[in-house]
CHARMM-style PDB file with segment names, atoms N, HN, CA, C and O in Angstrom:
ATOM      1  N   MET     1       7.169  16.873  27.809  1.00  0.00      PROA
ATOM      2  CA  MET     1       6.679  15.575  27.319  1.00  0.00      PROA
ATOM      3  C   MET     1       6.343  15.677  25.830  1.00  0.00      PROA
ATOM      4  O   MET     1       5.745  16.658  25.388  1.00  0.00      PROA
ATOM      5  N   ILE     2       6.724  14.674  25.076  1.00  0.00      PROA
ATOM      6  HN  ILE     2       7.210  13.877  25.436  1.00  0.00      PROA
ATOM      7  CA  ILE     2       6.483  14.682  23.639  1.00  0.00      PROA
ATOM      8  C   ILE     2       5.095  14.121  23.349  1.00  0.00      PROA
ATOM      9  O   ILE     2       4.706  13.078  23.874  1.00  0.00      PROA
ATOM     10  N   SER     3       4.357  14.837  22.502  1.00  0.00      PROA
ATOM     11  HN  SER     3       4.673  15.684  22.075  1.00  0.00      PROA
ATOM     12  CA  SER     3       3.018  14.375  22.157  1.00  0.00      PROA
ATOM     13  C   SER     3       3.084  13.134  21.279  1.00  0.00      PROA
ATOM     14  O   SER     3       4.101  12.866  20.640  1.00  0.00      PROA
ATOM     15  N   ASN     4       1.998  12.388  21.254  1.00  0.00      PROA
ATOM     16  HN  ASN     4       1.172  12.606  21.774  1.00  0.00      PROA
ATOM     17  CA  ASN     4       1.960  11.156  20.465  1.00  0.00      PROA
ATOM     18  C   ASN     4       2.132  11.446  18.980  1.00  0.00      PROA
ATOM     19  O   ASN     4       2.744  10.660  18.257  1.00  0.00      PROA
ATOM     20  N   CYS     5       1.596  12.569  18.527  1.00  0.00      PROA
ATOM     21  HN  CYS     5       1.100  13.208  19.114  1.00  0.00      PROA
ATOM     22  CA  CYS     5       1.698  12.924  17.111  1.00  0.00      PROA
ATOM     23  C   CYS     5       3.153  13.166  16.736  1.00  0.00      PROA
ATOM     24  O   CYS     5       3.637  12.650  15.728  1.00  0.00      PROA
ATOM     25  N   THR     6       3.845  13.953  17.549  1.00  0.00      PROA
ATOM     26  HN  THR     6       3.452  14.372  18.367  1.00  0.00      PROA
ATOM     27  CA  THR     6       5.249  14.257  17.278  1.00  0.00      PROA
ATOM     28  C   THR     6       6.094  12.997  17.332  1.00  0.00      PROA
ATOM     29  O   THR     6       6.972  12.794  16.492  1.00  0.00      PROA
ATOM     30  N   LEU     7       5.831  12.155  18.316  1.00  0.00      PROA
ATOM     31  HN  LEU     7       5.118  12.320  18.997  1.00  0.00      PROA
ATOM     32  CA  LEU     7       6.580  10.913  18.473  1.00  0.00      PROA
ATOM     33  C   LEU     7       6.332   9.987  17.287  1.00  0.00      PROA
ATOM     34  O   LEU     7       7.255   9.336  16.798  1.00  0.00      PROA
ATOM     35  N   GLY     8       5.090   9.931  16.830  1.00  0.00      PROA
ATOM     36  HN  GLY     8       4.341  10.460  17.227  1.00  0.00      PROA
ATOM     37  CA  GLY     8       4.747   9.089  15.687  1.00  0.00      PROA
ATOM     38  C   GLY     8       5.476   9.531  14.434  1.00  0.00      PROA
ATOM     39  O   GLY     8       5.989   8.701  13.683  1.00  0.00      PROA
ATOM     40  N   ILE     9       5.524  10.847  14.201  1.00  0.00      PROA
ATOM     41  HN  ILE     9       5.107  11.521  14.811  1.00  0.00      PROA
ATOM     42  CA  ILE     9       6.220  11.383  13.028  1.00  0.00      PROA
ATOM     43  C   ILE     9       7.713  11.087  13.129  1.00  0.00      PROA
ATOM     44  O   ILE     9       8.343  10.706  12.143  1.00  0.00      PROA
ATOM     45  N   PHE    10       8.274  11.263  14.320  1.00  0.00      PROA
ATOM     46  HN  PHE    10       7.761  11.573  15.121  1.00  0.00      PROA
ATOM     47  CA  PHE    10       9.699  11.011  14.530  1.00  0.00      PROA
ATOM     48  C   PHE    10      10.042   9.555  14.229  1.00  0.00      PROA
ATOM     49  O   PHE    10      11.035   9.269  13.559  1.00  0.00      PROA
ATOM     50  N   LEU    11       9.217   8.644  14.726  1.00  0.00      PROA
ATOM     51  HN  LEU    11       8.411   8.877  15.269  1.00  0.00      PROA
ATOM     52  CA  LEU    11       9.458   7.214  14.493  1.00  0.00      PROA
ATOM     53  C   LEU    11       9.325   6.880  13.017  1.00  0.00      PROA
ATOM     54  O   LEU    11      10.093   6.077  12.488  1.00  0.00      PROA
ATOM     55  N   LEU    12       8.353   7.493  12.349  1.00  0.00      PROA
ATOM     56  HN  LEU    12       7.730   8.146  12.778  1.00  0.00      PROA
ATOM     57  CA  LEU    12       8.137   7.233  10.928  1.00  0.00      PROA
ATOM     58  C   LEU    12       9.339   7.700  10.116  1.00  0.00      PROA
ATOM     59  O   LEU    12       9.810   6.989   9.228  1.00  0.00      PROA
ATOM     60  N   VAL    13       9.833   8.900  10.421  1.00  0.00      PROA
ATOM     61  HN  VAL    13       9.450   9.478  11.142  1.00  0.00      PROA
ATOM     62  CA  VAL    13      10.994   9.446   9.712  1.00  0.00      PROA
ATOM     63  C   VAL    13      12.232   8.598   9.977  1.00  0.00      PROA
ATOM     64  O   VAL    13      13.016   8.331   9.067  1.00  0.00      PROA
ATOM     65  N   THR    14      12.403   8.176  11.228  1.00  0.00      PROA
ATOM     66  HN  THR    14      11.765   8.393  11.968  1.00  0.00      PROA
ATOM     67  CA  THR    14      13.554   7.347  11.584  1.00  0.00      PROA
ATOM     68  C   THR    14      13.518   6.018  10.847  1.00  0.00      PROA
ATOM     69  O   THR    14      14.533   5.558  10.326  1.00  0.00      PROA
ATOM     70  N   GLN    15      12.336   5.405  10.809  1.00  0.00      PROA
ATOM     71  HN  GLN    15      11.512   5.779  11.233  1.00  0.00      PROA
ATOM     72  CA  GLN    15      12.182   4.123  10.126  1.00  0.00      PROA
ATOM     73  C   GLN    15      12.447   4.288   8.635  1.00  0.00      PROA
ATOM     74  O   GLN    15      13.086   3.436   8.016  1.00  0.00      PROA
ATOM     75  N   TYR    16      11.957   5.385   8.057  1.00  0.00      PROA
ATOM     76  HN  TYR    16      11.439   6.077   8.559  1.00  0.00      PROA
ATOM     77  CA  TYR    16      12.162   5.644   6.633  1.00  0.00      PROA
ATOM     78  C   TYR    16      13.642   5.849   6.333  1.00  0.00      PROA
ATOM     79  O   TYR    16      14.155   5.365   5.324  1.00  0.00      PROA
ATOM     80  N   ALA    17      14.325   6.575   7.226  1.00  0.00      PROA
ATOM     81  HN  ALA    17      13.908   6.968   8.045  1.00  0.00      PROA
ATOM     82  CA  ALA    17      15.752   6.831   7.034  1.00  0.00      PROA
ATOM     83  C   ALA    17      16.545   5.526   7.089  1.00  0.00      PROA
ATOM     84  O   ALA    17      17.461   5.317   6.294  1.00  0.00      PROA
ATOM     85  N   LEU    18      16.192   4.656   8.023  1.00  0.00      PROA
ATOM     86  HN  LEU    18      15.448   4.825   8.669  1.00  0.00      PROA
ATOM     87  CA  LEU    18      16.874   3.365   8.129  1.00  0.00      PROA
ATOM     88  C   LEU    18      16.622   2.523   6.886  1.00  0.00      PROA
ATOM     89  O   LEU    18      17.530   1.861   6.384  1.00  0.00      PROA
ATOM     90  N   CYS    19      15.391   2.551   6.391  1.00  0.00      PROA
ATOM     91  HN  CYS    19      14.653   3.089   6.799  1.00  0.00      PROA
ATOM     92  CA  CYS    19      15.047   1.782   5.196  1.00  0.00      PROA
ATOM     93  C   CYS    19      15.832   2.296   4.004  1.00  0.00      PROA
ATOM     94  O   CYS    19      16.364   1.506   3.224  1.00  0.00      PROA
ATOM     95  N   GLN    20      15.912   3.615   3.852  1.00  0.00      PROA
ATOM     96  HN  GLN    20      15.480   4.257   4.485  1.00  0.00      PROA
ATOM     97  CA  GLN    20      16.653   4.212   2.747  1.00  0.00      PROA
ATOM     98  C   GLN    20      18.131   3.850   2.824  1.00  0.00      PROA
ATOM     99  O   GLN    20      18.765   3.585   1.803  1.00  0.00      PROA
ATOM    100  N   THR    21      18.676   3.841   4.039  1.00  0.00      PROA
ATOM    101  HN  THR    21      18.160   4.056   4.869  1.00  0.00      PROA
ATOM    102  CA  THR    21      20.088   3.501   4.226  1.00  0.00      PROA
ATOM    103  C   THR    21      20.354   2.061   3.821  1.00  0.00      PROA
ATOM    104  O   THR    21      21.347   1.771   3.153  1.00  0.00      PROA
ATOM    105  N   ILE    22      19.467   1.160   4.226  1.00  0.00      PROA
ATOM    106  HN  ILE    22      18.661   1.396   4.768  1.00  0.00      PROA
ATOM    107  CA  ILE    22      19.627  -0.264   3.899  1.00  0.00      PROA
ATOM    108  C   ILE    22      19.489  -0.478   2.398  1.00  0.00      PROA
ATOM    109  O   ILE    22      20.285  -1.200   1.797  1.00  0.00      PROA
ATOM    110  N   VAL    23      18.485   0.144   1.792  1.00  0.00      PROA
ATOM    111  HN  VAL    23      17.839   0.730   2.280  1.00  0.00      PROA
ATOM    112  CA  VAL    23      18.250   0.003   0.355  1.00  0.00      PROA
ATOM    113  C   VAL    23      19.429   0.567  -0.427  1.00  0.00      PROA
ATOM    114  O   VAL    23      19.888  -0.044  -1.392  1.00  0.00      PROA
ATOM    115  N   SER    24      19.916   1.721  -0.014  1.00  0.00      PROA
ATOM    116  HN  SER    24      19.543   2.217   0.770  1.00  0.00      PROA
ATOM    117  CA  SER    24      21.037   2.348  -0.717  1.00  0.00      PROA
ATOM    118  C   SER    24      22.288   1.486  -0.614  1.00  0.00      PROA
ATOM    119  O   SER    24      23.052   1.375  -1.573  1.00  0.00      PROA
ATOM    120  N   GLY    25      22.492   0.880   0.541  1.00  0.00      PROA
ATOM    121  HN  GLY    25      21.871   0.971   1.319  1.00  0.00      PROA
ATOM    122  CA  GLY    25      23.693   0.081   0.756  1.00  0.00      PROA
ATOM    123  C   GLY    25      23.669  -1.244   0.013  1.00  0.00      PROA
ATOM    124  O   GLY    25      24.721  -1.788  -0.324  1.00  0.00      PROA
ATOM    125  N   THR    26      22.467  -1.771  -0.247  1.00  0.00      PROA
ATOM    126  HN  THR    26      21.613  -1.329   0.027  1.00  0.00      PROA
ATOM    127  CA  THR    26      22.385  -3.098  -0.851  1.00  0.00      PROA
ATOM    128  C   THR    26      22.074  -3.050  -2.341  1.00  0.00      PROA
ATOM    129  O   THR    26      22.584  -3.868  -3.107  1.00  0.00      PROA
ATOM    130  N   VAL    27      21.248  -2.107  -2.754  1.00  0.00      PROA
ATOM    131  HN  VAL    27      20.834  -1.443  -2.131  1.00  0.00      PROA
ATOM    132  CA  VAL    27      20.765  -2.095  -4.137  1.00  0.00      PROA
ATOM    133  C   VAL    27      21.466  -1.048  -4.994  1.00  0.00      PROA
ATOM    134  O   VAL    27      21.877  -1.338  -6.118  1.00  0.00      PROA
ATOM    135  N   ASN    28      21.603   0.166  -4.470  1.00  0.00      PROA
ATOM    136  HN  ASN    28      21.269   0.402  -3.557  1.00  0.00      PROA
ATOM    137  CA  ASN    28      22.168   1.251  -5.267  1.00  0.00      PROA
ATOM    138  C   ASN    28      23.600   0.986  -5.704  1.00  0.00      PROA
ATOM    139  O   ASN    28      24.046   1.522  -6.719  1.00  0.00      PROA
ATOM    140  N   ASP    29      24.324   0.168  -4.954  1.00  0.00      PROA
ATOM    141  HN  ASP    29      23.962  -0.267  -4.130  1.00  0.00      PROA
ATOM    142  CA  ASP    29      25.708  -0.134  -5.312  1.00  0.00      PROA
ATOM    143  C   ASP    29      25.784  -0.904  -6.624  1.00  0.00      PROA
ATOM    144  O   ASP    29      26.775  -0.805  -7.348  1.00  0.00      PROA
ATOM    145  N   THR    30      24.741  -1.671  -6.932  1.00  0.00      PROA
ATOM    146  HN  THR    30      23.936  -1.751  -6.344  1.00  0.00      PROA
ATOM    147  CA  THR    30      24.783  -2.523  -8.116  1.00  0.00      PROA
ATOM    148  C   THR    30      23.979  -1.948  -9.270  1.00  0.00      PROA
ATOM    149  O   THR    30      24.408  -2.023 -10.421  1.00  0.00      PROA
ATOM    150  N   SER    31      22.816  -1.375  -8.977  1.00  0.00      PROA
ATOM    151  HN  SER    31      22.466  -1.315  -8.041  1.00  0.00      PROA
ATOM    152  CA  SER    31      21.939  -0.915 -10.050  1.00  0.00      PROA
ATOM    153  C   SER    31      21.951   0.599 -10.202  1.00  0.00      PROA
ATOM    154  O   SER    31      21.789   1.118 -11.306  1.00  0.00      PROA
ATOM    155  N   GLY    32      22.145   1.311  -9.083  1.00  0.00      PROA
ATOM    156  HN  GLY    32      22.276   0.889  -8.186  1.00  0.00      PROA
ATOM    157  CA  GLY    32      22.106   2.764  -9.130  1.00  0.00      PROA
ATOM    158  C   GLY    32      20.689   3.307  -9.181  1.00  0.00      PROA
ATOM    159  O   GLY    32      20.488   4.518  -9.263  1.00  0.00      PROA
ATOM    160  N   ILE    33      19.704   2.415  -9.134  1.00  0.00      PROA
ATOM    161  HN  ILE    33      19.867   1.430  -9.068  1.00  0.00      PROA
ATOM    162  CA  ILE    33      18.305   2.836  -9.175  1.00  0.00      PROA
ATOM    163  C   ILE    33      17.657   2.570  -7.815  1.00  0.00      PROA
ATOM    164  O   ILE    33      17.674   1.439  -7.331  1.00  0.00      PROA
ATOM    165  N   PRO    34      17.089   3.608  -7.199  1.00  0.00      PROA
ATOM    166  CA  PRO    34      16.450   3.430  -5.900  1.00  0.00      PROA
ATOM    167  C   PRO    34      15.238   2.515  -6.005  1.00  0.00      PROA
ATOM    168  O   PRO    34      14.462   2.610  -6.955  1.00  0.00      PROA
ATOM    169  N   ILE    35      15.079   1.631  -5.029  1.00  0.00      PROA
ATOM    170  HN  ILE    35      15.710   1.554  -4.257  1.00  0.00      PROA
ATOM    171  CA  ILE    35      13.965   0.683  -5.043  1.00  0.00      PROA
ATOM    172  C   ILE    35      12.674   1.359  -4.596  1.00  0.00      PROA
ATOM    173  O   ILE    35      11.600   1.058  -5.117  1.00  0.00      PROA
ATOM    174  N   SER    36      12.777   2.270  -3.635  1.00  0.00      PROA
ATOM    175  HN  SER    36      13.649   2.515  -3.212  1.00  0.00      PROA
ATOM    176  CA  SER    36      11.577   2.912  -3.125  1.00  0.00      PROA
ATOM    177  C   SER    36      11.036   3.910  -4.142  1.00  0.00      PROA
ATOM    178  O   SER    36      11.762   4.362  -5.027  1.00  0.00      PROA
ATOM    179  N   GLY    37       9.760   4.249  -4.008  1.00  0.00      PROA
ATOM    180  HN  GLY    37       9.170   3.882  -3.288  1.00  0.00      PROA
ATOM    181  CA  GLY    37       9.139   5.176  -4.947  1.00  0.00      PROA
ATOM    182  C   GLY    37       9.635   6.598  -4.763  1.00  0.00      PROA
ATOM    183  O   GLY    37       9.529   7.415  -5.678  1.00  0.00      PROA
ATOM    184  N   VAL    38      10.176   6.905  -3.592  1.00  0.00      PROA
ATOM    185  HN  VAL    38      10.262   6.241  -2.848  1.00  0.00      PROA
ATOM    186  CA  VAL    38      10.638   8.264  -3.320  1.00  0.00      PROA
ATOM    187  C   VAL    38      12.153   8.326  -3.443  1.00  0.00      PROA
ATOM    188  O   VAL    38      12.868   7.627  -2.726  1.00  0.00      PROA
ATOM    189  N   ASN    39      12.637   9.154  -4.343  1.00  0.00      PROA
ATOM    190  HN  ASN    39      12.057   9.722  -4.926  1.00  0.00      PROA
ATOM    191  CA  ASN    39      14.081   9.307  -4.517  1.00  0.00      PROA
ATOM    192  C   ASN    39      14.520  10.590  -3.831  1.00  0.00      PROA
ATOM    193  O   ASN    39      14.274  11.683  -4.341  1.00  0.00      PROA
ATOM    194  N   VAL    40      15.167  10.465  -2.679  1.00  0.00      PROA
ATOM    195  HN  VAL    40      15.367   9.577  -2.265  1.00  0.00      PROA
ATOM    196  CA  VAL    40      15.564  11.636  -1.895  1.00  0.00      PROA
ATOM    197  C   VAL    40      16.941  12.103  -2.330  1.00  0.00      PROA
ATOM    198  OT1 VAL    40      17.460  13.081  -1.791  1.00  0.00      PROA
TER     199      VAL     40
END
């Protein structure tokens, strides 16, 4: 069974990855500058 802490981190990372993918697909194509404060 997965602990709540591990599950919470997993969901947070997944959500962040999806956000980065959407931002990269919509914004980076035109400006080349990441919108989020973290540039991975």
